[in-house]
C-alpha positions in Angstrom: -21.9 -54.3 0.7 -24.6 -51.8 0.2 -24.5 -50.8 3.9 -20.8 -50.3 3.8 -21.1 -48.2 0.6 -23.8 -46.1 2.3 -21.6 -45.5 5.4 -18.6 -44.5 3.3 -20.8 -42.0 1.4 -22.1 -40.6 4.7 -18.6 -40.1 6.1 -17.5 -38.4 2.9 -20.4 -36.0 2.9 -19.9 -35.2 6.6 -16.1 -34.6 6.2 -16.7 -32.4 3.2 -19.3 -30.4 5.1 -17.0 -29.9 8.2 -14.1 -28.9 5.9 -16.3 -26.3 4.2 -17.5 -24.9 7.6 -13.9 -24.4 8.8 -13.5 -21.7 6.1 -16.1 -19.6 8.0 -14.5 -19.9 11.4 -12.2 -16.9 12.1 -8.5 -17.9 12.3 -8.3 -15.9 15.6 -10.8 -18.2 17.2 -9.0 -21.3 15.9 -5.7 -19.9 17.2 -7.3 -19.1 20.6 -8.6 -22.6 21.0 -5.2 -24.1 20.2 -3.5 -21.7 22.5 -5.9 -22.5 25.2 -5.2 -26.2 24.8 -1.5 -25.5 25.0 -1.9 -23.4 28.1 -4.0 -26.1 29.8 -1.3 -28.6 29.0 1.4 -26.4 30.4 -0.6 -26.0 33.6 -1.3 -29.7 33.8 2.4 -30.5 33.4 3.4 -27.8 35.9 1.0 -28.8 38.8 1.7 -32.0 40.6 5.0 -32.7 39.0 7.1 -31.6 42.0 7.5 -34.4 44.6 7.7 -34.1 48.4 8.8 -37.1 50.5 10.0 -38.1 53.9 12.1 -41.0 55.1 9.9 -41.3 58.2 6.4 -40.5 56.9 4.6 -42.5 54.2 1.7 -41.0 52.3 -1.5 -41.6 54.1 0.1 -43.5 57.0 0.3 -42.7 60.6 3.0 -40.2 61.6 5.5 -41.7 64.1 4.9 -40.4 67.6 8.4 -39.0 67.7 7.2 -36.1 65.5 4.1 -35.4 67.7 3.2 -33.9 71.0 3.1 -37.4 72.4 6.8 -37.9 71.6 9.8 -35.6 71.1 7.8 -33.0 69.1 10.6 -33.1 66.6 10.2 -32.0 63.0 10.6 -34.8 60.4 13.1 -35.0 57.6 11.7 -33.8 54.3 13.0 -33.9 50.8 11.8 -32.7 47.4 12.7 -32.7 43.8 11.5 -31.8 40.3 10.7 -28.1 41.1 10.3 -25.8 38.1 13.7 -24.4 36.9 12.4 -20.8 37.4 11.8 -21.4 41.1 13.2 -18.5 43.2 12.1 -19.8 46.6 10.1 -22.4 48.5 7.5 -22.3 51.3 6.8 -25.3 53.5 3.6 -25.5 55.5 2.2 -28.2 57.9 -1.5 -27.8 58.3 -4.3 -29.8 60.1 -7.6 -29.2 58.3 -9.4 -31.4 60.8 -8.7 -29.2 63.8 -11.9 -28.1 65.6 -11.6 -24.4 64.6 -12.4 -22.5 61.5 -9.7 -22.9 58.8 -8.0 -25.7 60.7 -4.6 -25.3 62.5 -1.2 -24.4 61.0 1.6 -26.1 62.8 4.7 -25.0 60.9 5.8 -22.5 58.2 9.2 -22.2 56.7 9.6 -19.5 54.0 12.2 -18.0 51.7 13.8 -21.4 51.4 16.6 -21.0 48.8 16.0 -22.5 45.4 19.0 -24.7 45.6 17.7 -26.4 48.7 15.9 -29.8 48.4 16.1 -31.2 51.9 15.4 -30.2 55.5 17.0 -32.2 58.3 15.1 -33.8 61.1 14.6 -31.9 64.4 15.2 -28.3 63.3 15.5 -25.9 66.3 13.0 -23.2 67.1 13.9 -19.7 66.1 13.6 -17.3 63.2 16.1 -19.0 60.9 17.1 -22.5 59.9 20.7 -22.0 58.9 21.4 -22.8 55.3 17.7 -23.3 54.6 15.3 -20.4 55.2 13.2 -18.6 57.8 10.5 -19.8 60.1 7.2 -18.0 60.7 5.1 -18.1 63.9 2.7 -21.0 63.9 -0.8 -20.8 65.3 0.6 -21.6 68.7 2.5 -18.4 68.5 5.9 -20.1 68.4 8.7 -19.8 65.8 9.2 -23.3 64.6 7.6 -26.7 64.5 4.6 -27.7 66.6 3.9 -31.4 66.3 0.4 -33.0 65.8 -1.8 -33.0 68.9 -5.3 -33.8 67.9 -7.9 -33.4 70.8 -9.8 -36.5 69.6 -10.0 -38.9 66.8 -7.8 -39.3 63.8 -6.6 -36.0 62.1 -4.9 -35.5 58.7 -1.7 -33.5 58.6 -0.6 -32.0 55.2 3.0 -31.1 54.6 2.6 -28.7 51.7 5.5 -27.4 49.6 5.1 -24.4 47.3 7.6 -23.4 44.6 7.5 -19.6 44.1 8.6 -17.2 41.4 10.1 -14.8 44.0 11.6 -14.4 47.4 8.8 -13.2 49.7 9.0 -9.7 51.1 8.2 -10.8 54.6 10.3 -10.0 57.7 11.8 -12.7 59.9 9.6 -13.7 62.8 6.5 -13.0 60.8 3.1 -14.5 61.5 2.1 -17.5 59.3 -0.8 -15.4 58.0 1.7 -12.9 56.5 3.4 -15.7 54.6 0.1 -17.1 53.4 -1.0 -13.7 52.1 2.4 -13.0 50.4 2.6 -16.2 48.4 -0.7 -15.6 46.6 -0.1 -15.2 42.9 3.5 -16.4 43.0 3.0 -20.2 43.1 4.7 -22.0 40.2 4.1 -25.6 41.5 3.1 -27.4 44.7 3.4 -30.8 46.2 2.1 -32.4 49.4 2.6 -35.3 51.8 -0.2 -36.3 54.1 0.1 -38.3 57.3 -2.4 -39.1 60.0 -2.3 -39.1 63.8 -4.5 -39.9 66.8 -3.4 -38.9 70.2 -1.9 -41.5 72.5 -2.1 -39.6 75.7 -5.1 -38.2 77.6 -3.7 -34.6 77.4 -2.9 -33.0 74.1 -1.1 -29.7 73.5 
């Protein structure tokens, strides 16, 4: 009983001391700390909420050869949802960070995807525009369109990355993928990704 009484007394003294100290903390500092917490919460809610999926590619699983240089080199179907309501456009990128070159290898870039779009059909054709969807930039192979996985050796990871932007990019059709990457900086509202892997099945890889 004496121990419990002693603990209660300690807690009472500590609480009274903290309460008294708060009087000497400027309200501006208290408000800033609260605003910072709210800001971090908004960022946390914003990032990672958007979802990117494919009917053919499962997260972390092997990409079917149909969508690689060993197969038809066709682009896969992709769908997304839960983008921020203020989204003005999307950018879709397929990137291989394991490619044996500095910065990896960018296989596909679609930009200025309209905000009402949430789906890209399988096997989109090469060219500057995907009708009803958006524009394609030149990949690192110099082609306008999709270039399927073709790892020279071993298992590589391939990241489909979707960015929701607060604007349409001021980038001309037929632009290089680097122009798109530079233009989207500072305009990303949210992003999502889907990762698949692939190891070449043929001796020669593109």
